[in-house]
C-alpha positions as CSV (number, residue, x, y, z in Angstrom):
1,M,-27.1,-51.7,17.1
2,I,-24.5,-50.1,14.8
3,N,-22.2,-47.4,16.3
4,T,-22.5,-44.5,14.0
5,A,-19.3,-42.9,14.8
6,A,-17.4,-46.0,13.9
7,V,-19.2,-46.3,10.5
8,L,-18.5,-42.7,9.7
9,S,-14.8,-43.0,10.8
10,F,-14.5,-46.1,8.6
11,A,-16.4,-44.2,5.6
12,G,-14.2,-41.3,5.9
13,S,-11.2,-43.3,5.8
14,V,-12.4,-45.2,2.7
15,L,-13.1,-41.8,1.1
16,R,-9.8,-40.5,1.7
17,A,-8.0,-43.5,0.6
18,V,-9.9,-43.5,-2.9
19,A,-9.2,-39.8,-3.3
20,L,-5.6,-40.3,-2.6
21,G,-5.7,-43.4,-5.0
22,V,-7.3,-41.0,-7.7
23,F,-4.7,-38.2,-7.1
24,A,-1.8,-40.6,-7.4
25,L,-3.2,-42.0,-10.6
26,S,-3.6,-38.7,-12.3
27,I,-0.1,-37.8,-11.3
28,A,1.4,-41.1,-12.6
29,F,-0.4,-40.3,-16.0
30,A,0.4,-36.9,-16.2
31,I,4.0,-37.1,-15.5
32,P,5.1,-39.0,-18.6
33,P,3.8,-36.9,-21.2
34,A,5.1,-33.8,-19.3
35,F,8.7,-35.1,-19.2
36,S,8.6,-36.0,-22.7
37,R,7.5,-32.5,-23.7
38,T,10.2,-30.9,-21.3
39,I,12.9,-33.2,-23.0
40,R,11.6,-32.3,-26.4
41,W,11.7,-28.5,-25.7
42,V,15.4,-28.5,-24.0
43,G,16.4,-30.5,-27.3
44,Q,15.0,-27.7,-29.6
45,A,16.6,-25.1,-27.4
46,S,19.9,-26.6,-27.4
47,A,19.8,-27.0,-31.1
48,V,19.5,-23.1,-31.4
49,A,21.3,-21.9,-28.3
50,G,24.2,-20.4,-30.3
51,D,22.2,-18.8,-32.9
52,D,22.0,-15.1,-33.1
53,L,18.7,-13.0,-33.2
54,A,18.9,-12.4,-36.9
55,T,19.4,-16.2,-37.6
56,V,16.4,-17.1,-35.5
57,R,14.2,-14.4,-37.0
58,R,15.3,-15.8,-40.5
59,R,14.5,-19.5,-39.5
60,Y,11.0,-18.8,-38.2
61,L,9.7,-15.6,-40.0
62,G,11.7,-16.2,-43.4
63,A,14.5,-14.2,-45.2
64,D,11.8,-12.0,-47.0
65,W,10.1,-11.0,-43.7
66,V,13.3,-10.0,-42.4
67,S,14.3,-8.3,-45.2
68,A,11.3,-6.1,-45.6
69,I,11.4,-5.3,-41.8
70,D,15.0,-4.3,-42.1
71,G,14.2,-2.0,-44.9
72,I,11.4,-0.6,-43.2
73,R,13.5,0.2,-40.0
74,R,15.9,2.0,-42.2
75,A,13.4,4.2,-43.8
76,I,11.3,5.2,-40.8
77,P,13.6,6.7,-38.1
78,R,13.4,5.2,-34.5
79,D,11.4,8.0,-33.2
80,G,9.2,8.3,-36.1
81,E,5.8,7.1,-36.9
82,Y,3.8,5.3,-39.6
83,L,0.4,4.3,-40.7
84,L,-0.3,0.6,-40.3
85,V,-2.9,-1.4,-42.2
86,N,-4.0,-4.9,-41.8
87,G,-3.5,-6.2,-45.6
88,G,-5.2,-9.5,-45.0
89,T,-9.0,-10.2,-45.3
90,A,-9.4,-11.1,-41.8
91,W,-7.9,-10.4,-38.3
92,G,-4.6,-12.0,-37.9
93,G,-1.2,-11.5,-36.2
94,G,0.6,-9.8,-38.9
95,P,0.0,-6.2,-37.8
96,Y,1.1,-7.2,-34.2
97,W,4.4,-8.6,-35.1
98,V,5.1,-5.9,-37.7
99,R,4.4,-3.3,-35.0
100,F,6.7,-5.4,-32.5
101,D,9.5,-5.6,-35.0
102,L,9.2,-2.0,-35.7
103,A,9.2,-0.8,-32.2
104,P,9.8,2.0,-30.9
105,R,8.6,3.6,-34.0
106,R,4.9,4.7,-33.6
107,A,2.2,2.9,-35.2
108,R,-1.2,4.8,-36.1
109,F,-3.6,1.9,-37.1
110,L,-5.9,2.7,-40.0
111,G,-7.9,-0.7,-40.1
112,L,-8.5,-3.7,-42.4
113,W,-7.6,-3.0,-46.1
114,S,-10.9,-4.3,-47.2
115,E,-12.8,-1.9,-44.9
116,L,-11.0,1.3,-45.6
117,P,-12.9,3.9,-47.8
118,A,-12.0,5.3,-51.1
119,A,-8.8,7.2,-51.4
120,G,-10.6,10.6,-51.4
121,T,-12.5,9.9,-48.3
122,L,-9.6,8.4,-46.2
123,R,-7.3,11.3,-47.5
124,R,-9.5,13.8,-45.6
125,R,-9.3,11.5,-42.5
126,L,-5.7,10.6,-42.3
127,P,-3.7,12.0,-39.5
128,Q,-1.2,14.7,-40.4
129,G,2.3,13.6,-40.1
130,P,3.1,10.1,-41.0
131,R,5.0,9.8,-44.2
132,Y,4.9,6.0,-44.5
133,V,2.4,3.4,-44.6
134,V,3.1,-0.1,-43.8
135,I,0.6,-2.8,-45.1
136,A,1.1,-6.0,-42.8
137,F,0.1,-9.4,-43.6
138,R,0.0,-12.8,-42.0
139,E,3.3,-14.0,-41.8
140,P,5.4,-15.3,-43.4
141,Q,4.1,-12.8,-46.0
142,P,6.4,-9.8,-45.7
143,P,4.9,-6.3,-45.2
144,I,5.1,-3.6,-47.8
145,L,6.2,0.1,-47.2
146,L,4.5,2.6,-49.2
147,E,4.8,6.6,-49.1
148,R,1.7,8.0,-48.1
149,E,0.8,9.1,-51.5
150,E,1.6,6.0,-53.3
151,F,-0.5,4.2,-50.8
152,L,-3.6,6.5,-51.7
153,R,-3.1,5.8,-55.4
154,V,-2.7,1.9,-54.8
155,L,-6.0,2.1,-52.6
156,D,-7.7,4.2,-55.2
157,R,-6.9,1.5,-57.9
158,S,-8.4,-1.2,-55.6
159,H,-11.6,0.7,-55.3
160,G,-12.0,1.0,-59.1
161,G,-10.5,4.7,-59.5
162,D,-7.8,5.6,-61.8
């Protein structure tokens, strides 16, 4: 007769050994790529370690983007607000990055350019106050700053008006 306790103990030992072996293999295969990525990231970080914020922004977003954001910052006071429009044809990161770059200025989001109503309808719905409208695109295309009335004229022309 087979001793069941001994068989179960042996089977449990084998399963534990197999599980430990699978765990060790997964660690062995995961460490080299992780180490390689870490080395690459440290190398990239050390290459730009001495750069100031303006240089880094220019490198990643482009000189046109940085210049446009700096111009908008000069036009809209830090405690001011502006109307924000997504100028792209689909939702993307542009409006989020513009809003981030223009903080602490308050953004009042109007929506996607292609979904905005005609200027006459929008004029009645626009909140009072903000003098400027910022049209944001996917980076690296720089945002555009327009005064409220100029924005409404451009919108009217895009909807087929004069």
